[in-house]
C-alpha positions in Angstrom: 45.1 24.2 -20.2 44.5 26.7 -17.3 41.0 25.8 -16.4 38.7 22.8 -16.0 36.5 24.1 -18.8 39.5 23.8 -21.2 39.4 20.0 -20.9 38.2 18.0 -23.8 34.5 17.6 -23.7 34.4 13.9 -22.7 37.0 14.4 -19.9 35.0 17.4 -18.6 31.9 15.3 -18.4 33.8 12.6 -16.5 34.9 15.2 -13.9 31.5 16.9 -13.4 29.8 13.5 -13.0 31.5 13.3 -9.6 30.0 16.6 -8.5 26.8 16.9 -6.5 23.9 18.8 -8.1 24.3 21.6 -5.6 28.0 22.0 -6.5 27.1 22.1 -10.2 24.6 24.9 -9.6 27.0 26.9 -7.4 29.8 26.5 -10.0 27.8 28.8 -12.3 28.8 31.8 -10.2 32.6 31.1 -10.3 33.3 32.9 -13.6 31.7 33.7 -17.0 33.4 30.7 -18.6 32.1 28.4 -15.8 28.7 29.9 -16.1 28.6 29.2 -19.8 29.8 25.7 -19.3 27.5 24.7 -16.5 24.5 26.3 -18.2 25.0 24.6 -21.5 21.8 23.0 -22.7 23.3 19.6 -23.4 25.4 19.4 -20.2 22.4 20.5 -18.1 20.3 17.7 -19.7 23.0 15.1 -18.9 23.2 16.3 -15.3 19.4 16.0 -15.0 19.6 12.5 -16.4 22.4 11.4 -14.2 21.1 12.9 -10.9 17.3 13.0 -11.3 16.2 10.5 -13.9 12.7 10.0 -12.4 11.8 13.5 -11.3 8.6 15.0 -12.7 10.4 17.3 -15.2 12.3 14.4 -16.7 9.3 12.2 -17.0 7.2 14.9 -18.7 10.1 15.9 -21.0 10.8 12.3 -22.1 7.1 11.7 -22.7 6.9 14.9 -24.7 9.8 13.8 -26.9 7.9 10.6 -27.7 4.5 12.3 -28.3 4.8 12.3 -32.2 4.7 8.5 -32.1 1.9 8.3 -29.6 -1.6 7.0 -30.5 -4.9 7.5 -28.8 -4.8 4.1 -27.2 -1.6 5.0 -25.3 -3.5 7.6 -23.2 -6.6 5.4 -22.4 -5.2 4.0 -19.1 -3.9 7.3 -17.6 -5.7 10.2 -16.0 -7.1 12.6 -18.6 -5.7 15.6 -16.6 -2.2 14.2 -16.8 -2.6 13.7 -20.6 -3.5 17.4 -20.9 -0.5 18.4 -18.8 1.8 16.4 -21.0 0.3 18.0 -24.1 0.7 21.5 -22.6 4.3 20.8 -21.5 5.2 19.7 -25.0 4.3 23.2 -26.3 6.3 25.1 -23.7 9.3 23.1 -22.5 11.6 25.1 -20.1 15.3 25.2 -20.9 17.3 22.4 -19.2 19.6 24.8 -17.2 16.6 26.3 -15.6 15.0 22.9 -14.9 18.2 21.5 -13.4 18.6 24.4 -11.0 14.9 24.1 -10.0 15.0 20.3 -9.4 18.4 20.5 -7.7 17.1 23.0 -5.2 14.0 20.8 -4.6 15.9 17.7 -3.8 18.4 19.6 -1.7 15.6 20.7 0.6 14.1 17.2 0.5 17.4 15.6 1.6 17.9 18.2 4.3 14.3 17.9 5.6 13.7 21.6 5.3 11.1 23.7 3.6 12.0 26.3 1.0 8.7 28.2 1.3 5.8 27.7 3.8 2.4 29.0 2.6 -0.8 29.3 4.6 -4.3 29.0 3.1 -7.1 30.4 5.3 -10.1 28.2 5.4 -13.7 29.3 6.0 -14.8 29.0 9.7 -17.8 26.7 10.1 -20.9 28.5 11.3 -23.3 26.8 13.7 -26.3 28.7 12.3 -25.2 28.2 8.7 -26.0 31.9 8.2 -24.2 35.2 8.7 -20.8 36.1 7.4 -19.9 32.4 6.9 -22.5 30.2 5.3 -20.2 27.2 5.6 -21.1 24.3 7.9 -18.9 21.2 8.1 -20.1 18.3 10.3 -17.8 15.5 9.4 -18.5 11.8 10.0 -17.4 10.8 13.5 -14.4 8.4 13.7 -14.5 5.3 15.8 -14.2 5.7 19.5 -10.8 4.2 19.8 -7.6 5.6 21.2 -4.2 4.3 22.3 -3.4 4.0 26.0 -0.2 2.7 27.6 -0.1 3.1 31.4 -0.8 6.8 31.9 -0.1 7.9 28.3 -2.7 8.3 25.6 -2.5 9.1 21.9 -4.8 9.4 18.9 -5.6 6.3 16.9 -8.3 7.8 14.6 -8.4 11.4 13.3 -11.5 13.2 12.0 -11.9 13.8 8.2 -10.5 17.0 6.8 -12.7 19.6 5.1 -10.3 19.7 2.2 -8.7 17.2 -0.2 -5.7 17.0 -2.5 -5.5 14.8 -5.5 -2.0 13.7 -6.5 -3.3 12.4 -9.8 -4.7 15.8 -10.8 -2.3 18.0 -8.9 -5.0 20.3 -7.4 -6.4 21.1 -4.0 -10.1 21.6 -3.1 -10.8 23.5 0.1 -13.3 25.9 1.7 -11.7 29.3 1.2 -12.0 32.0 3.7 -15.3 34.0 3.1 -14.6 37.6 2.3 -17.1 40.5 2.0 -18.6 40.6 -1.5 -20.2 44.1 -1.7 -21.3 43.7 -5.3 -22.8 40.2 -4.9 -26.4 40.0 -3.6 -27.1 37.5 -0.9 -29.6 35.7 -3.3 -26.9 35.1 -5.8 -25.8 31.4 -5.8 -22.1 32.5 -6.1 -22.4 33.9 -2.6 -22.4 30.3 -1.4 -19.5 29.1 -3.6 -17.1 28.6 -0.7 -15.1 25.7 -2.0 -12.3 26.5 -4.5 -9.9 24.6 -6.6 -6.3 25.7 -6.0 -3.5 24.7 -8.4 -0.2 25.0 -6.5 1.7 24.8 -9.8 0.2 28.0 -11.2 -1.3 29.6 -8.1 -4.8 29.9 -9.8 -8.0 29.5 -7.7 -11.3 28.7 -9.3 -14.6 28.6 -7.3 -16.5 25.3 -7.4 -20.2 25.9 -8.4 -21.5 24.2 -5.3 -23.7 26.3 -3.0 -22.9 25.4 0.6 -25.8 27.4 2.1 -28.4 25.4 3.9 -26.2 22.4 3.8 -24.0 20.4 6.3 -20.9 19.1 4.5 -20.1 15.6 5.8 -17.1 14.8 3.6 -15.3 16.0 0.5 -13.0 14.0 -1.7 -11.2 14.4 -5.1 -9.9 11.5 -7.1 -9.3 10.7 -10.8 -10.7 14.1 -11.8 -14.0 13.6 -10.0 -14.9 15.8 -7.0 -17.5 14.5 -4.6 -19.4 16.3 -1.9 -21.3 14.2 0.7 -23.8 16.5 2.5 -27.0 16.7 4.4 -29.8 19.2 4.4 -29.8 21.9 7.0 -33.1 21.0 8.6 -34.3 17.5 9.5 -37.3 16.1 7.8 -38.1 13.1 10.1 -38.3 12.5 13.8 -36.4 9.2 14.4 -37.3 9.0 18.1 -37.8 11.3 21.1 -34.2 12.5 20.9 -33.0 12.1 17.4 -33.9 13.5 14.0 -33.0 12.4 10.5 -31.5 14.6 7.7 -31.7 13.8 4.0 -28.2 13.0 2.7 -27.0 13.5 -0.9 -23.9 13.1 -3.0 -23.1 15.7 -5.6 -20.3 15.1 -8.1 -18.3 17.4 -10.4 -15.8 16.8 -13.1 -12.6 18.7 -12.6 -11.1 19.0 -16.0 -7.7 20.5 -17.0 -8.1 22.4 -20.3 -5.2 23.7 -22.5 -4.6 27.5 -22.6 -2.0 29.6 -24.4 0.1 30.1 -21.2 -0.1 26.7 -19.5 -3.6 25.3 -18.6 -6.7 26.2 -16.8 -9.4 24.3 -14.9 -13.1 23.8 -15.6 -15.5 22.4 -13.1 -18.6 20.8 -14.6 -21.6 19.3 -12.8 -21.9 15.6 -13.4 -24.7 14.1 -11.2 -26.4 13.9 -7.8 -28.1 11.1 -5.9 -29.4 10.2 -2.5 -26.8 8.8 -0.2 -29.2 6.9 2.0 -32.8 5.9 1.2 -34.2 7.0 4.6 -31.6 9.6 5.6 -29.2 9.7 8.5 -28.9 11.4 11.9 -26.0 13.8 12.3 -24.5 12.5 15.5 -21.4 10.6 16.7 -23.1 7.2 16.4 -24.2 6.8 12.8 -21.2 6.4 10.5 -20.5 5.8 6.9 -17.3 5.2 4.9 -17.0 5.8 1.2 -14.6 5.6 -1.8 -14.9 6.4 -5.4 -13.2 6.3 -8.8 -14.0 8.1 -12.0 -16.8 5.6 -12.7 -18.0 4.0 -9.4 -18.9 5.0 -5.9 -19.2 2.7 -2.9 -20.5 3.5 0.6 -20.7 1.4 3.8 -23.1 2.3 6.6 -22.7 1.4 10.2 -25.6 2.4 12.5 -26.5 1.4 16.0 -29.5 -0.8 16.3 -32.3 1.2 18.0 -34.5 -1.8 18.4 -35.3 -3.1 21.8 -34.8 -6.7 20.7 -31.6 -6.4 18.6 -28.1 -5.4 19.7 -26.1 -5.9 16.5 -25.6 -2.7 14.5 -27.2 -2.2 11.1 -24.6 -2.7 8.4 -25.2 -2.0 4.7 -23.2 -1.6 1.5 -24.2 0.0 -1.8 -22.2 0.6 -5.0 -23.2 3.1 -7.7 -22.2 3.3 -11.3 -21.6 7.1 -11.7 -20.1 7.1 -15.2 -23.3 8.5 -16.8 -24.0 12.2 -16.2 -27.4 13.6 -15.4 -28.7 17.1 -14.8 -31.3 15.9 -12.4 -30.9 16.9 -8.7 -33.0 15.0 -6.3 -32.3 17.5 -3.6 -34.3 20.1 -5.5 -37.2 17.6 -6.1 -38.3 16.1 -2.8 -41.5 14.6 -4.2 -39.7 13.0 -7.2 -42.3 14.4 -9.7 -39.5 15.8 -12.0 -37.5 12.6 -12.2 -36.4 12.2 -15.8 -37.8 9.3 -17.9 -36.2 5.9 -17.7 -33.1 5.2 -19.7 -32.1 2.1 -21.7 -31.2 0.1 -18.7 -33.7 -1.4 -16.3 -32.7 -1.3 -12.6 -34.8 -3.0 -10.0 -35.0 -1.2 -6.7 -37.4 -2.5 -4.1 -39.2 -0.2 -1.7 -37.1 -1.6 1.1 -33.8 -0.6 -0.4 -31.9 -1.1 2.9 -34.0 -4.1 4.2 -32.3 -6.9 2.2 -35.2 -7.6 -0.2 -34.2 -9.7 -3.2 -35.2 -8.8 -6.7 -33.6 -10.0 -9.9 -34.1 -8.7 -13.4 -32.7 -10.1 -16.6 -32.5 -8.2 -19.9 -31.8 -9.5 -23.4 -31.3 -7.8 -26.7 -34.5 -9.0 -28.5 -37.0 -9.7 -25.7 -37.2 -8.6 -22.1 -38.1 -11.2 -19.5 -38.6 -10.1 -16.0 -38.6 -12.6 -13.1 -39.4 -11.2 -9.7 -39.1 -12.9 -6.4 -40.9 -11.0 -3.7 -40.5 -11.8 0.0 -43.4 -11.7 2.4 -41.8 -8.6 4.1 -41.9 -6.8 0.7 -45.6 -7.6 0.3 -46.3 -6.1 3.7 -44.3 -2.9 2.8 -46.0 -2.3 -0.5 -49.1 -0.8 1.1 -47.2 1.2 3.6 -44.5 2.7 1.4 -45.3 5.7 -0.8 -42.5 4.6 -3.1 -43.4 2.3 -6.1 -42.0 -1.2 -6.0 -40.0 -0.6 -9.2 -38.2 2.6 -9.8 -37.0 3.1 -13.3 -33.4 3.9 -13.8 -32.5 7.3 -15.2 -29.4 8.2 -17.3 -27.6 9.2 -14.1 -26.1 7.2 -11.3 -27.2 3.5 -11.0 -27.1 1.2 -8.0 -25.3 -1.9 -9.2 -24.7 -3.7 -5.9 -26.3 -3.9 -2.5 -25.2 -6.0 0.4 -26.8 -6.4 3.8 -25.3 -8.0 6.9 -25.7 -11.5 5.6 -23.5 -10.9 2.5 -21.0 -8.9 4.5 -20.8 -11.7 7.0 -20.2 -14.2 4.1 -17.2 -12.2 2.9 -15.8 -11.8 6.4 -16.1 -8.0 6.5 -19.0 -7.6 8.9 -17.9 -5.3 11.7 -20.5 -6.0 14.5 -20.2 -4.1 17.8 -16.4 -3.9 17.8 -15.6 -2.4 14.3 -12.1 -2.7 12.9 -12.7 -0.9 9.6 -10.3 2.0 8.9 -11.3 2.9 5.3 -12.6 1.7 2.0 -10.7 1.5 -1.3 -11.9 0.9 -4.8 -10.5 -0.1 -8.2 -12.0 -1.2 -11.5 -13.5 -4.4 -10.3 -13.2 -4.8 -6.5 -14.0 -3.1 -3.2 -11.5 -3.4 -0.4 -12.1 -3.2 3.3 -9.0 -2.0 5.2 -9.2 -3.1 8.8 -6.8 -2.4 11.7 -6.4 -3.5 15.4 -3.9 -2.4 18.0 -2.8 -4.0 21.2 -3.0 -0.7 23.1 -6.4 0.4 21.6 -9.1 1.3 24.1 -12.5 2.8 23.9 -16.0 1.9 23.2 -15.2 0.2 19.8 -11.9 -1.4 20.8 -11.5 -5.2 20.3 -12.3 -7.6 23.0 -9.4 -9.8 21.9 -6.6 -7.5 20.8 -3.7 -8.7 18.7 -0.3 -9.2 20.1 1.0 -5.9 18.9 -0.5 -4.4 15.7 -2.5 -6.0 13.0 -3.7 -4.7 9.6 -5.8 -6.6 7.1 -7.3 -5.9 3.6 -10.2 -7.9 2.3 -11.2 -7.4 -1.4 -14.6 -8.5 -2.7 -15.6 -8.5 -6.4 -18.5 -6.1 -7.0 -18.4 -5.2 -10.7 -19.9 -7.2 -13.6 -17.1 -9.0 -15.5 -18.3 -8.7 -19.1 -18.5 -5.4 -20.9 -22.0 -6.2 -22.1 -23.2 -6.5 -18.5 -22.4 -2.9 -18.0 -25.1 -1.8 -20.5 -27.7 -4.3 -19.4 -26.7 -4.3 -15.8 -29.2 -4.7 -13.0 -28.9 -4.8 -9.3 -26.9 -7.7 -8.0 -25.9 -9.1 -11.4 -23.5 -12.0 -11.0 -19.9 -11.1 -10.5 -17.0 -13.5 -10.5 -13.7 -13.6 -8.7 -12.2 -14.9 -5.5 -12.1 -13.0 -2.2 -8.8 -11.3 -1.7 -7.3 -11.3 1.8 -3.9 -9.7 2.7 -2.9 -9.2 6.3 0.3 -8.2 8.2 1.1 -8.4 11.9 3.6 -10.0 14.3 5.3 -13.2 13.1 5.5 -14.6 16.5 9.2 -14.5 17.2 10.7 -13.1 20.4 11.5 -9.8 18.7 7.9 -9.3 17.5 9.2 -8.9 13.9 6.6 -7.8 11.4 6.1 -9.1 7.9 9.2 -9.0 5.7 7.1 -7.5 3.0 6.2 -4.3 4.8 9.4 -2.6 3.7 8.6 -3.2 0.1 5.0 -2.0 0.6 5.7 1.0 2.7 8.2 2.5 0.3 7.9 3.3 -3.4 8.5 0.3 -5.7 12.1 -0.4 -6.7 13.2 1.8 -9.5 13.8 -1.3 -11.7 10.1 -2.1 -11.7 8.9 1.3 -12.8 11.8 3.1 -14.5 11.5 3.8 -18.2 13.2 1.3 -20.5 14.5 3.9 -22.9 15.6 7.5 -22.7 15.5 9.8 -25.7 17.3 13.1 -25.7 16.1 15.9 -27.9 19.7 16.6 -28.7 20.6 13.1 -30.0 19.2 10.9 -32.7 18.9 7.1 -32.3 21.6 4.9 -33.7 21.5 4.5 -37.5 21.8 0.7 -37.2 18.3 0.4 -35.8 15.6 -0.3 -38.3 12.6 2.1 -38.4 10.1 -0.5 -37.3 12.3 -1.7 -34.4 13.0 1.9 -33.5 9.3 2.7 -33.4 8.6 -0.4 -31.2 11.3 0.7 -28.8 9.9 4.2 -28.6 6.3 2.9 -28.2 7.4 0.7 -25.3 9.3 3.6 -23.8 6.2 5.8 -24.0 4.1 3.1 -22.3 6.6 2.8 -19.5 6.8 6.5 -19.0 3.0 6.9 -18.8 2.7 4.0 -16.4 5.4 5.5 -14.2 3.7 8.9 -14.2 0.4 7.3 -13.2 1.8 4.8 -10.7 -0.3 4.2 -7.6 -0.2 1.7 -4.8 -2.3 -1.4 -5.3 -5.3 -0.8 -3.1 -5.5 -4.5 -2.1 -2.3 -4.4 0.0 -2.7 -4.3 3.8 -1.3 -1.0 5.1 1.9 -2.4 6.6 3.4 1.1 6.6 1.3 1.8 9.7 3.6 -0.3 11.9 6.8 -0.2 9.9 8.7 1.5 12.8 6.9 -0.1 15.8 6.2 1.1 18.5 5.9 4.2 16.5 2.6 4.4 14.6 2.7 5.9 11.2 -0.2 8.3 11.3 -0.1 9.5 7.6 2.1 9.3 4.6 2.6 11.0 1.3 4.1 8.8 -1.4 5.1 10.0 -4.9 5.8 6.6 -6.4 7.0 7.8 -9.8 9.6 10.1 -8.2 10.5 7.8 -5.3 9.8 10.4 -2.6 7.9 9.5 0.7 7.0 11.7 3.6 5.7 10.1 6.8 4.3 11.3 10.1 4.8 9.0 13.1 4.0 9.3 16.8 4.6 7.2 19.9 2.5 8.9 22.5 4.5 12.0 23.4 7.1 11.5 20.7 6.1 13.0 17.3 8.1 13.2 14.1 7.7 14.1 10.4 10.4 12.7 8.1 11.2 12.4 4.4 12.8 9.5 2.5 14.2 9.8 -1.0 15.4 6.7 -2.7 19.1 6.9 -3.5 18.7 5.0 -6.8 16.2 7.6 -7.9 18.6 10.6 -7.6 22.1 9.1 -7.8 22.9 7.4 -11.1 26.2 6.4 -12.7 26.7 8.1 -16.1 27.5 6.2 -19.3 24.9 3.4 -19.0 21.4 3.2 -20.7 18.8 4.6 -18.4 17.1 1.3 -17.8 20.5 -0.2 -16.7 21.4 2.7 -14.4 19.1 1.5 -11.6 19.5 -2.2 -11.5 17.9 -4.8 -9.2 21.0 -5.4 -7.1 20.1 -2.8 -4.6 16.6 -4.1 -4.3 18.0 -7.6 -3.6 20.2 -6.2 -0.9 17.2 -4.6 0.6 15.4 -7.9 1.0 18.4 -9.6 2.5 19.1 -6.9 5.0 15.5 -6.3 6.3 16.4 -7.6 9.8 19.5 -5.4 10.0 17.5 -2.3 8.9 14.8 -3.0 11.5 17.3 -3.2 14.3 19.1 -0.1 13.1 15.9 1.9 13.0 15.0 1.0 16.6 18.4 2.2 17.7 18.3 5.4 15.5 18.5 8.8 17.0 15.4 11.0 16.3 17.0 14.3 16.6 16.4 17.0 14.0 18.4 16.5 10.9 19.5 13.0 11.8 19.9 10.9 8.7 18.8 7.3 8.7 19.6 4.8 6.0 23.4 4.8 6.0 25.2 1.5 5.4 22.8 -1.3 4.8 19.9 1.1 4.1 21.7 2.8 1.3 19.6 1.1 -1.3 16.4 2.1 0.5 17.4 5.8 0.8 18.0 8.2 3.5 15.3 9.2 6.0 15.7 12.7 7.4 13.7 14.4 10.2 12.0 17.7 9.7 12.1 20.3 12.4 10.0 19.5 15.5 7.4 22.2 14.8 6.6 20.7 11.5 4.2 18.2 13.3 1.9 21.0 14.5 2.2 22.7 11.1 1.1 19.6 9.0 -0.3 16.8 11.1 -1.4 17.9 14.5 -5.1 18.6 13.7 -6.3 16.1 11.1 -3.6 13.4 10.7 -3.6 13.7 6.9 -0.8 14.4 4.5 -0.9 14.9 0.7 1.2 16.2 -2.1 4.0 15.0 -4.4 7.7 15.6 -4.8 7.2 19.3 -5.2 5.2 20.1 -2.1 3.4 18.5 0.9 0.1 19.7 2.3 -1.4 19.4 5.8 -3.6 21.2 8.3 -2.1 23.1 11.2 -3.5 23.4 14.7 -5.2 26.7 13.9 -7.2 25.2 11.1 -5.2 26.6 8.2 -3.9 24.6 5.3 -0.1 24.5 5.2 1.7 24.2 1.8 5.4 23.3 2.3 7.2 23.8 -1.0 10.6 22.2 -1.7 
């Protein structure tokens, strides 16, 4: 034997199991024999399994291997776009040597806190007149007037909404692309106003969204679960609110962003779903009237906070509405101001009083054989009937339906009424509940700061049930049908000790879940068949469970009902934004402490360092997670003493189970976070907005 490649195969595998992924890739250039050995398909697969068992490529490949045993029900609980990606990957699997080199390079840059490639996407410049070379106008909803102040130093506490959005579930970016001259497109063509585009970083394709931004003020854009939502206002006001303020009609337009298979990989199709009025009376475009919203593939929720313009009331006007948006409709109320072309009523009967936002109570019950309607009308509604041009009962169409309304009394009952000192940070929504995320800070000042601030920093999440519980209620649902469930409250702040320690749970919440809780229970190699001693039925059950675990891991998201403890995980640093890829165990955070600003990346050791020779579900045990819990105090004290110089690695010693945290270069803050305080992406790339208003795509 004169070379390492002359060793018996099992001994050769034992030797290379001690090599780092970077060394394995570099060994390909030593000689032809080494190149043949380290680019072997089977060896490359084993290296991937040992070093990167939860990377995206391994999850997709393992799921693809189990696809022949999959049924339709297996894909019911995952994103449809992810299901198409799995199907497309199964037809065009890249070779394992190529995949290993690609993933090894990615995680090398993640561990070093460096970018492989930095791309810039030019965005359209908003135009004040909404005409001319740029028909795009973005007037985002104003954030709360709160900022951090300590002695003479100040820092941002709230950032304005971005004009773009990235969906990790779908893997695409929607943004207003730079408007270029279109000599062959007449100005009357609607495509002239298609400024927003869908950008797929994986393939580099860009597809225009059929949404004409001309004569519109975009207030917010968001993409989640394959549903793209534009919240916008008409260019010109339609109503004079008082001597100084005017009201604009506000609408919400939704599109389905659908991944469709193609011979090469996949393509994207944008289909109009529905449109509805955001607010019954409209809203002024100013820095006083605010609204927060959240949506899923089937529901949309919005909370309004408006200053009370009455001479006899000081408390702000607070309202909440929830729509069922699962049913598409071609009707566009923005093109029908009088409502004469509203489509006929559908099968459901929805009761909407003329005073939609004035707290009137109307209840309708529907049965399968006969329909009985019981209406309770308040004296205020009787007085409004003659004055309002709207009918008392508006029949529901096949499109969006209001299923829940709450005024200040109901919000006060659930403990989420904000009053004059709001604490609300954002809304979150799941299948049954709506969550109010609230936040207070000791150093917060400004018009909306708390009169009784917490000791240091306090976050709270309150969940209230809003969806009908029975499936039958979804088809005979009316406004304010009964819902069942307790109020969920989760909060995190100082425990009260002398060290101002925070909740011990915030480490578990701020990082991706432990690998033992989300790793797949079985790994199938396309090069190996299962043991012959396993019965076919038992083998199928094992594969079926493995497929379910893989799909759940690929679709893993943080429970929306958890208080955002990650905001103060490194106090006094404030975590401004984070990007978490739960399935891969990669987390990128941006923190600041007044003049000190940092962007760092953390990769869990257990996700990329695995001992060979064990079943995959045994390779990442629970022991590291238990050590994490026992050493929380040690980690906290070590973090406070840590050096924040570029390239400094945190997490050595007692933090080994949690993973290393590495700082990016100092200029990365201005490239990603400085303008909007928003990060997005996954293990392959991270996106942000630089100080010049361009989208930065950092690829690893």
